[in-house]
N, C-alpha and C positions, 0 to 999 in steps of 0.2 A: 287579948287585943293588944297589939303593939302600936305605939304612935311615934311618929317622927315629924319634923318640920323641915320644909324645904322651899325652894324658889322655882318658878317657871321662868326659863330664860326668854326674854322678849327684847333682844338686841338694844342694849342701852338702858333697860328698866328691869326691875325684879317685882314679881307679883307674889306676895306670900300666900301660901295655902297650906292646909293641914292634910297630910297624907297618913292613912291608917291601913293595916291589914287585919281584917276581922276573921277570926278562926270560925270555921263552919263545924257544925255537929258531925257532918258526914266526913270530916277531914278536909284539909286544905284551907284556903282562905280567899276572901275577896277584898280587893284593894280599893280604898275610896279616897277621893280628894274633896275637901269642903271649900266653898266660896260664899261670899256675901257676909251676912250678919251672923255671927256664932250663936246668938240667943234668939234669933229670928223664927218666923213660921217656917217649919220644915218643908222642903221640896226636894224629892228625889229626881235626879236628872238622868235620862237615858240617852247616851251618845249615839251618834250615827254609825254608819259602816262605810268603809273600814275606818275605825276611829278608836278612841279610848277616852278614859275618864277626864282628861285635861281639856277636852273640847268644851267643858262646862266653864272654862275661863271666859267665855263669852258672856256669861251671866253676872260675872262678879260685881262690876260697877253698878249695874241697875239694882242687883239684889241688895247691895249695901244701902242704896237710897231708899229701898222699899222695905228694909228690915226683914229680909227672907234668908234663910239658911238654905244653901244649895249643897246637897250631898250627891256626889257623882261617883258611882261605882264602875269599875271595869267588869264587864260580864266575863263568866268563866271561860278561861283560855285566852282572854285578851289582856295583853300587856302584863300586868302584875298579879292577876287573879289566876287561881288553880284551873287547869283544864278539867272539864267534865266531859269525857267522850259521849258522843251520841246524844247529847242533851237535846231537849225539845223546847218550844217556845213556853209551854205551860209549866216547865221546870222553874221558870223565873219567878213567878209570884211567891212560892214558898221561900225561896232564897231572899227575896226582897223583905218579906216578913220578918225572917230571921235577922236580917240586918237591922231592921227597925227596931226589934226587940232588943238587940244588943246595944243600940244606941239610946235606949229608953224612950222611943218614940212610939206613941200609940196611934195617932192619926196624922196623915200627911197628905200632900199634893204631889203631882208628878208633872214633869215637863220632858217631852221626848221629841227629838230632832231628827228628821229623815229616817234612817234605819232604827232609830230608838222608838218610833211610833208603835210598832207592833208589840214591844215589850210594855209600853205604857198602856196600851189599850188592853193587853192581857192581864195586867194587874188591876186595872179599872173593873174588868169583868170578874176576876177571881177574888178580889179583896174589897168588895163594896162597903164593908163595915170599918175599913180602915183608910181607904183612898177616898178623900173628900171630893176631889175634882181633878181633871187632867187638862193638859194642853198638848196638842201634837202640831208640830210645825214642819212644813215641806215633808209630808208624811209619806212613807212608803206604804203603799196599799197591799191588800192580799193578792200577791202574785199568782198564786196557784189557781185562782178563780178567774183569771183574765183569759178572755178568748182572743181579744184584740190587744196585741202588745205594742201597738204603734205609738202610744202615749209615753213609752219608757225610753230612757237613755239608750243608745245603741249598745253600749257596753252590757247593760243589764239584759238586753234582748238576746245577746250572744251567750251570755252566761246561762240564761234559761234554755237556750237551744241545746247546749251541751249537757245540762242536767236534767234527768239523772242518767241518761243513756250512756254518757262519757264521764262518769264521775272520777274515775281514776285519772283520766287525762286532765281534768280540772284540778285535781289535787296536785298532780305534777306541775301544772302551770302555776299554781299558787306558790309552790316551793321554788320554782325557777325565777319567779318575779321578786321574791323576798329580798335577795341581796341588793337589788337595784332600788326597791321602793322603801327600803329601810335606811338609805342614805338621806343625809340632810342636804336639802337644795341650797347651793351657795346663793348668796343675795344677788350675784351679778346674773344668775340664770332665772331668778323668780319672774322678771317680765315676760320670758319666753313662755313660761308655765301659764301665766295669767292670760296669755293671748289665746289659750285654748278655750277660755271661758267667754260667755257673752259679757258685754260691757257692764250690765249692772252689777254682776257678780265680781267681775275683775276690778272694778273701781273700789269696792268696799275692801277687797283683799290686798289692796296696796298698802293699807294700814298694817304696820308690822305686827302689832298685837293680834289682830284678827286673823292674819296669815298663819301666825304661830298656833293660835287656838285651833284652827281647821287642819293645817297641813302637818304640825308637829305632832298632833294627837294621832294622825293617820300613820306617820312615820314610826312613832313609838309602838303602835299596834303591830306593824309588820316587822319591827326589829325583834319584837318577843316571840312571835309564834305565827306560822302560816296556817297551822292546824286549827288554832282558835278562830281565825278569820274565815276559814272554809267552813267550820261548823256554823258559825253565824250566817254565812251566805246560804248554806243549805236550809236553815231555818226559814229564811224569807221565801224560799221556793216551795216549801211544803204548806199544806193546809195548817192554819193557825190553831185548830182544835177547839174553837168556841165560835159562838154566834155573836156578831158585832150588834145585832139587834137586842141582844140580852143585856147590854151595858146599862146600868141604871143610874150612874152617876153623871154630873155634869161634864161635858167635853167642850173645850174650845179647840177648833181646828183652824189653823193659819196656812195660807198657801199663796205663793206669789203666782200671778198669772204669766209670768216669763220663766216659770221653773221648767228647765229641760230635763231634769232627771225623771220627774213625774208630771205629767201634763195637769194643769189645773182642773180639767174635767174629771180626772180620776179622783182628786180630792173632793170635788163636788158631789161625785157618786158616794164616795165613802162617808161624808157628812149626812147624807139622806138616810143612810142606814142606821145611824146613831139616834136614839130616841131623844136625848137630851144634849143636842149639839147645836152650838152656834158656829157658823162657818164664816170666816172672813177671807175673801179672795182679794188680794191686795194688787193693784195695778203697778206695772213697771218694776215688780220685785221678782228676783229669781231665787234659786235654791239656797244660795249662800246669803244673799243681800237681804232677805226677809228676816231671818233671826238676827243678823247683825245690826241692821238699822232699826229694827222694831222690838229689841228685847225687852226694853223698859216698859213698853205698852203691853207686850205679851205677858210678862211676869204681873203687872199690875191687874190685868184682866183675870189671870189665873187666881190671884190672891182674893179678888173679889167674888169669884164664882161660887 
């Protein structure tokens, strides 16, 4: 395991974080960054899609206040973690357990945002003796089980339309998009990007640190590999491989009622399938604004679960 220390650039500020690459038994490695309190209660963070480990910068201030140690890995093939071809969702819990072992952590909690939710719930199902509780925020639901896709963002509906019948076309489009999506958005163009979002999300992302946590983590994911992001996307479109009803640990589900990526009724349905779930549907919050505005509340609730 190699360790280095660096800073996340946030236009006029620096946020220290610890970055490590943890070697895997199978070969290759998983890159992680840590936030919050180094000696605090351990919480593994599952980033969204397309995104990477530094999305967990959103947790740093609240985690310090609450004495929580946030450990945020890049998934295989994302950013600085080694690509594992044809991986499946249920390949993640054993990797997570290996990471915890290498860090000397026996039991832990988990926080998954958006596309990190399936990975968080998979670990909750597969590792109930180690995962004490989880929180999922703005969660991606089991897409393969959906007959009615009207509650999804239009982009996701298009991706599902082309997959799997035009898989190679999708792969080509990911590679074609990579040179553009891996470019840093100049500050002068950020207002134009924010105009594509609804007001509740755009307002919170005018904060430079929040913008960097969400969009710089996306850019770094695209910069590293289109293949890793394509594999991640395919995982969302396939059956998850386990029953949500079998999850036996506490789940905290948070969702904004103005979420345009995944309609709040999808979250409501997801919560009803989880036996030990407390669902919080938050008025006037969107896909981005919910975790940004309510992070301290989300983490405090997860700590107490």
